[in-house]
N, C-alpha and C positions, 0 to 999 in steps of 0.2 A: 536262435539258430547259429550253430557253429559253422564258420567258413574257413576252409584250408586254402592258404595262399603260399606261393613260392617266392622267397626273397633271398636272392644271392647265396644259394647253397643251403638254405634252411627252410623248414616248413613252419609257417606262421599260423597259429590257431587263433583266429579272431572270434571273440564272443565266448571264450571259455578256456579251460585247460584240459590236458590229457595226461593221465598217469600211465607210464609204461614200465611196469615191473620195478626194476631197481632204479629207474629214472624218476626223479621227483616230478610232481605235477608241474607243467610248464606250458606257456603259450607260444613256445618256440623250440624247435628240435632240429638236429642235423638232418640233412636231406635223406640219408639212407634209412631213417626211421619212418619214412612215409608209409610203407606197407603195414608196419606195426600200428601206426596211428589209425589207419583205415580199419584194420581188424578190431582194434579196441573200440572204436566208435560204433561199428556195426554190431559187435557183441553186446554192447551196453544199450543198444536201441536208441542212441543219441541221434537226433536229427542233424544232418550236416550237409553242406554244399562243398563239393570239391572243385576249387578253382586253381589248385596247385599244378596238377599234371596237365600239360598242354601238348600231348603227343599228337602228331599229325596222323591223318587217315592214310591208309595204304591201299593200293589195288590188290586184289587177290594174288597171292604168290604160290606157285607150285613148282616143284622140282622132280625130275625123274631119277634122282640119285637113289641108288639102292645101297643101304649100309651093310657092311660086313657084320657077322654075328656079334663080335665084341663091341663094335660101334653102336649097334642097336641096344646092347645091354647097358652100355655107358649112358646112352640117352634115356633109357627107361629108368635107370637109377636116379638120374638127374630129375626127371619128371616126378618120381616118387618123393623126392626131397623138396617138393614145392617149387620146382624150376629154379633152384638155387644150389650151387655147389661147384666143386672142382673135379675135373677129369684129368688124370695123369696117364699119358700114353707116350710111347717113344716117338721120336721124330720119324716121319714117314708113315705113321700109322693112321693118318687121315683125320686128325682132330678138327680140321677145317670143315669137313663134311658133316661132322656131328653138329657143329654150330649152324650150318646151313639148314639142316633138318629141324633144329630147334626153332629157328626163325620161321620156317614154314609152318610148324605146328602151332606156334603162338600167334602168327600173323601180327607181329608186334614191331613197332618202330625200334630200331636197334643201333647202338653205337658199339663198334668193335675197336678196341684199343690195341695197338701193336708197338713194338719197340723202335722200328726203323721205317724210313720212307720206302725202302725196297718192299717191305712187307705190306705197306698200304696198297701199293699197286698190285701185288700178288693176290691179296684178299679181294680187292675190287674186281679183278678179272674173274676169279672163281664165283663170286656172288652174282655178278651180272650175268654170267653164262648159266649159272644154276637156277637163279630165281627169275631171270628175265625182267629185271627192273634196273633203273639208273641208280648207281651207288655213289654217294658223295665221298669227298676226301678232305681231311684236315691235316695240314703239315706240309713242310717243304714249300711254303708259299701258296698252297692251295687252301681255299676256304669255301668249299662247295658243300653246303649242308643239305642233305636229303633225308627222308625217313629212314633209309638204311645208309649209314655213313661209317667209313673207316678212318681212324685218326691215330696219329702217334700219341704215345703217352704224354709227351710234352704239351702238345696242342690241346688234348682233352683236359689236362690239368689247368692250363692257362684259361680255357674257356668254360670251366666248370660252373662258375656262378651264373653264366648267361645261358648255358645249354642244359643245365641240370634237370629241367622239367620237360625236355623234348623227347626222351627215349624211355621205353618201357623195359627193354632188355639191354643189359651191358654184357659184352663178351670181352674177357680179358685174355688176350693171347700172351703167352709167357707170363702167367699171372704172378710169378714170384717178384716181378717188378713192383708190385704194390707194397712191398716191404719198405720202399723208399718213402719218406715222409711227404715229399713233393707230389708223388703219384697217388698217395693215399687219398688226396683230396678228391680224386675222381670217384673213389668208392664212397666217400662220406657225403659229398655234395650233390651227387646225382640221385634223383628219386627212384630210379628204375627198380621195380619190385622183383624182376627176374634177373638173375646173374649167373653167368657161366664162366668159370676159370679154366684155362687150358695150359698145360705145361708138360714137358718131358720129365722134369724133376721138380720135386717140391720138398725143400729142406728148410731148416730153421729151428730155433729154440722154441720152447713151449709158448712163450709170449707171442712169437711170430705166427705160430700155428693158430693160436686163439684169435689173432688179428684177422687172418684169412677167413676163419670160420664166421666171425662176426660180420665182416664186410662183404663176403662173397658166398659163404656157405661151407659146409663140411666137404671133405674129400669123399666123393660118392663112388668113384671108380678108379682103380689103379691096375695097370699091367706094365711089366718091365720088358726090356728088350728080348730077353731069353724066351719069354712066353710066346713071342710072335716070330722069332727068327726061323727061317726055313719055310714058313707057310705064307705069311703076309709080308714079312720083311726078308731081306737077304740073309742067308747064312753069312757068318762073319768070323774073323779071327783077329785077335789083338796080339801083336808081336812086339815085345819090349827088347830093344837092342841097346846093350850097354857098351859105350865106347870110351876109351881112355882119353884123357886130356893129353895134349902134347907136353913135352918136358918143360917148355917155357910156361905154358898155361898152368901146369901142375905146381910149379914153384911159386908162381904169383898167387894162385888160388890158396895154397896152404898158408902163405904169408898173410894174406888179407883175412882169411877165416880165423887164423890164430889170434889176430887182434881182437876180433869179436869174442871168441871163446875165452881169451884171457881176461877180458873185462867181466864176463859172466862169472868166472871163477873168483876173481878178486872181490866182487860185490856179492858173492853167494846168491846169484840169481838163477833160478831154474825156469826154463821155457818149456812148459808142458802142453801148450796149445796156442791157438790164435789170440786168445784174450791176454795171456801172459806177454806175448810179443807186442800186442797193441799197447799194453801198459809201458813196456820198454820204449816204444816209439814216442809215447807222450812224455816220458821222462827225459828223452833226448832233447826236448825243447828247452829244458832248464839245466841240463847236465852236459857240459861240453865233452866229457869222456864218453858218455853214453852215445852222444851224437857221432863221435869218431868211430865207435864200435858199430853202430848201425850203418854208417857209410862204408866201412870196411866189409861188412857182410854183403852189402849191396854190390860192391865191386867183385867180390868172390862169386856171388850168384850170377852176375853178368858173364863171368868167364865160363861158369858151368853151363849156363843155358845156351851160350853161343859158341861152344867149343868148335875149333876148326875141323876136327874129325867128323863132326856131324854133317858139315857141308860136303866133305868128301864122300861120306856114305850116301847122302842124298843123291849126289850126282850118279853114283854107281847104281842106286836103286832105280832111278828114272831111266837110265840107259838099259837096264835089264827088263823094264816094263814099259816099252815105248807106246803100247796101245791102250794103257790104262788111263782113264780120266782121273786126275789126281788133284787133291786139295792139300796144300802145304801150310801148316799153322805154326806161327812163332809168337813169342811174347812181345817182341820189340819191333817197332816200325823200321828202325835202322837196319836190322837184319832182313826184313821184308824187301826193302829197296836194294840191298846189296845182292840178294839172291836173284831178284828180278833182273838186275843188270848182268850178272854173271851167267845166268841160265836162259836169258831172253824169255822170261815167263811174265805174263801180265800180273800186276800187283793190285790188291785192293786193301786200303786202310780207311780209317775215318776221315783222312784228308782227301781221299779220292772224290772228285766231283761226281754228282749223281749221274750225269749223262755218260761219263766214262765208265762208272760202275755198272750201269745198265747194259752198255755196249759189251763190256767184258763178260758179264754173266750170260748175255744172249749168245756171245761167241762160244762160251763154254758149253752151253746147252746144244748148240747145233754142230759142235765138233770143230769149229774154227780154231779154238784153243783147247788143248788137252790138259793143261796144268794152270792152276792159279795159286799164287802165294799170298798169304794174308796174315793179319795179326788176330784181332778179336772180333772184327766187325762181321765176319761170316759165321760166328758161333751160333747165332740164333736165326732160325726161320728161313734160310735161303733155300729156294727150291732148285735142287740140282739132281734130277731124277736118276741119271745114269752114272754119277761119280762112283767109282768102285774101289778107290784107294785113297787113303789119307796118311799124311806123315806129320806127326807132332814133333817139331824140332825143339820147341820149348813151350811150356805151359805152366799154369799155376797148379796148386794142390787141390783145386776145386773139383769135386766129383761132378757137379752140375756141368761145368765146362767140358769135362771129359766125355760125358754122356751126350752132350749137344754136338760135339765134334764127331763122335762115333756115328751119331744119327744122320750126319750129312751124307753118309755113304750106304745107308741101309735100305734105300728104296729098292724094291725087289727087281732084279734082272735075271730072267731065267737062265739057269746053268752057270751062274757066276757066284763066287764067294767074295764078299767085301773084305778088305784087309786094312787094318789100322796099324801103322808102325809108330811107336813112340821111341824117340832117340834120347837116351839118358847118359849123362856124363858119369862114368863109373867112379866110385869112391868120393862122391861129393854129396852135398845136402840135397841135390836134385833127386837122388834115389828115394829119399823120404817123400818128396812131393809126388813122385810117380806112384808110390805105394798108397799114399793117401787119396789121390784122385781116382784110383781104380777100385775103391771100396764101393761096390754097387749092391 
């Protein structure tokens, strides 16, 4: 008789070996191959005893959530794919409710992984209210493991070898984080046969897409912002405002950027994309002139991203829209804190203590605060239902980041149009970043 056991992230097959397609016969396999091993043994008629999965029993779970038509379609497509796969929907489209209905349908022990502590608490609140069960938490000092548990990616990865056989369903919120090797351990070491990935954007090269499909499943459903705007999400407008640098900023920007461009010309180097630039960065580790060029470009971009005219325009914009709940995004914490001091606006960065962050977000929701200035920490998953205006003072060229920031203001408010302003320093390399991030 074959016996399956779980051993620190792997399935051990005692008393025989299992052949899994392109995988050679083995008496030990990565945890994520558990459902393939079960199917292979059942198909071959092999007698076996399963001592690997130790999922706890759950009380019956019911929810009165009624899904919208597109949410129901997404869940149906996921069901048809063997309860495995990725759903791509804009921020504010209710991806959390799809996961709740999936848990209800399967009545399965579930681990939900999220990027931040803030999201752990948001998911717990929704799950406990919807399903009527106690929901555990991992992360931020909490180690309460329940049949339904929400964890940060960091904690789920660190505990993978010990918790990998406790859950039947894995829900990956912001599933694109699985591309990081550290977080990939969650997908490879947990046995969970059912897997649901959720994200507003799913990008990556062919190898990354294949990785998602192997570890989570195929992309089973996808809708963009424009498909839902006006009906389920707010109507919106994106306004790009090009602002000149001051005379002093322009002179210094041109001087620094010419150091960078001069180096590229002398060495006959062409930068056609991110990979070319990464090769140049690696080269700077052994080439002092390349290092000076990279540093000069960094100083030039710092001037462009933080131009003084952007601050002046922001002040006039806020003065003209005193009633709009507004999120202000920047690339650098230094600018976050300067704007916070000058405009008397609460700030949130990765350095903000959790209690202060929660107090600020709570005050924003109830109207105590009408503006928040932040760097990147609010890009993902923060629930701000009635924010109606966002201002990007500076950002990367990432399309994912742009869509996530747009999504922060798209939760539908009757009779209101959401507006995203992006402030760009005219005649600088930032115009290229703006064009690149807006390719949707």
